[in-house]
N, C-alpha and C positions, 0 to 999 in steps of 0.2 A: 417580604416577608421577615426578612431580617435585619432591617432598617429602622433603627429607634427612633428616626424622625418621622416615617411613616405610620408606624404604630402609634406613637404620640398622636399623630394628626386624626387617626380612627377614634382615639379615645376622645379628642375635642369634638368630633362630628357626633360621636355619642353624647356627649355633654351637650351640644346644640340642640340635640333632639331630646333631650331632657331623661335619657337613660343613664342615671347616675351611677348605678352599679357597674353597668357594661363600661363607661367612660372610666372609671377608676381601675376596672380589670385590664384594659387595654393598655393603660399608662401604667399600670404595676408589670405588665411585660416588658414596657420600655424600659422601667428603671433595671430590671433583671440583665437588660442587654448593656444598658449604660448608667449604672447607678449614678445619682445626681442630675441627671438630666431636667435641666430646669422647667420645661415646658410641660414634661410629665407630672413633676410634682405640684406644679401650680394647677394644672387639669385634675388631679386628685385632691387638691385643697378646695376649689372651687366646687366639685360635685360634691364633697362631704359637707361642706356648708349648705349646699341647695338641698342635700338629703336630710340635713338636720343633724347629721352626725358631727358635733361639735368636738367629740374627744377625739376623733381622728383629725380633725382640722387642726385642734391644738397640737396633737403629738406633731404633725408636720411642721408646725411652727415651732415647736423644742427642737426638732432636727435642723430647721433652718437656722435658728440661732445657734445651735452649737457647731454648724457648719461655718457660721460667721465668727464665732469666737477662734477658731482655728485659723481663719485667712484675714483678720483685721487686727489692728492695733487697739480699737475701741472695746477692749475686753469688760471694764468695769460697766460701760453703758449695756453691754450685751448680758452681762451677769445680772443688772438691774432688770432688764426685760425676762430672762429667764424666771427670776423671782416672781413677777407680775404674772407671765403666763400658768406659774405651778398655783394660782388661787384653787382652792377646791372646788369652786363652780366654774365649770367648762366654759359657758357663755361669758362670765367676767374675766377669766384668765385668756380667751380669745379675744375679746375686746381690747384687754390691755396690750395685747401683742400687735394688735391692728393699728391702735393708736400709737404705739412705739414706732412701728414701721413707715406709718404714713409720716409721722415727723423726722424719722431718718431719710427717707425716700426725698420728701421736699427741700430737707435741708442740704442734701446733696444736689437737687436741681437748682438750688440759690447759689450754689459753690461751683457750679458748672461742670459737675462731675456725673451727672446722671443724664440722660436723654430720653427717657421713656416716659412721657406725660401720661401714656395711657396706663402703664402700670398703677401709677400713682391713682388715677381714676378707679381702676378695679378695686383698690385697697378701699377707698372713700366709699365705693357703693358697697363692698361687703360689711362696711360698718354702718351702711344705711342713709350715709350723707350724699343724695343723689345731687343736690346743687355743687357741692364740691366736685364730684363725679364728671358732671357737666360742664364744669369750667376747667377741668383738665382735657377732658374728650376734646373741648376745641381746642386747646392747646395744640395737641397730637394731630388734629385735623389742619389748623393752619401750618403746622411743620411738614406735613403729609407723612407722618411717621405712626407706624402701629398698626403690626399686623392684626388687632383686634377690630380696627374702623369698619373694614366691609362686612365684619360678621354682628355689628350692632343691630341689625334687623331680626337676628334670631338668636343673639346672645341672651340666655336666660337671667343673668344676673341684673339685666336692664330692663327687666319686665316692670317695675314699678315706675320708671319713667314713660313707659309708651304713650300716655296719654299728654306728656307734657309738651306744649308748642316749641319749646328750645329743643328738646330731643328729636322731635320728629324735624325741624328744620335742619338739624345736624345729619341725621338720616338721609335726609332728602338731597342735601349737598353732596353726600359721600355716596349713596347708593341709588339717587333717583327715584323716580315715582314708584317704579318696581320694588325698589328697597322698602319705601315707606308702606305699600300696601303689604309686603310680609311682615312688616314691623307692628303694624296696627293689631290690636287684640281682636281675636275670634270671637264671635259670640258664642 
């Protein structure tokens, strides 16, 4: 009960079950025990987006940017991103953050400094770019890296791709026929 990782995992399972508020509550408990715990912050972010709470998602984006400002040398770029995310319209501000984050992560990937293609896939999917998300998920599958891969059959973020043959084949490769059955939309 006192393990940040376990509490965060319970939050993720709530997220996969589409219980957005519960997911956020469990992950906030994690952050009380271990402030800055990335996986708890990520779960809260995705649950907020799924619930349509763009203001919470944008506040998390701001917090991430402020953290990065303290730990990196690219403060001018981060200041630009902070300005973009402050757009009066939360949807535009969040989109600006996501565009900036995708560019940052892809640049780090090209430079060999980033090894998590599934994280880039998630950012593309939040932006609504399923094709780019699939490209990055396939990279993750080829590398056999990414905790998210076994959860593709139930990950709500990827619901828009459920009927895509490319997504179905990826799920089949990773999770077999049972995973594909779980992944298919229920009538």
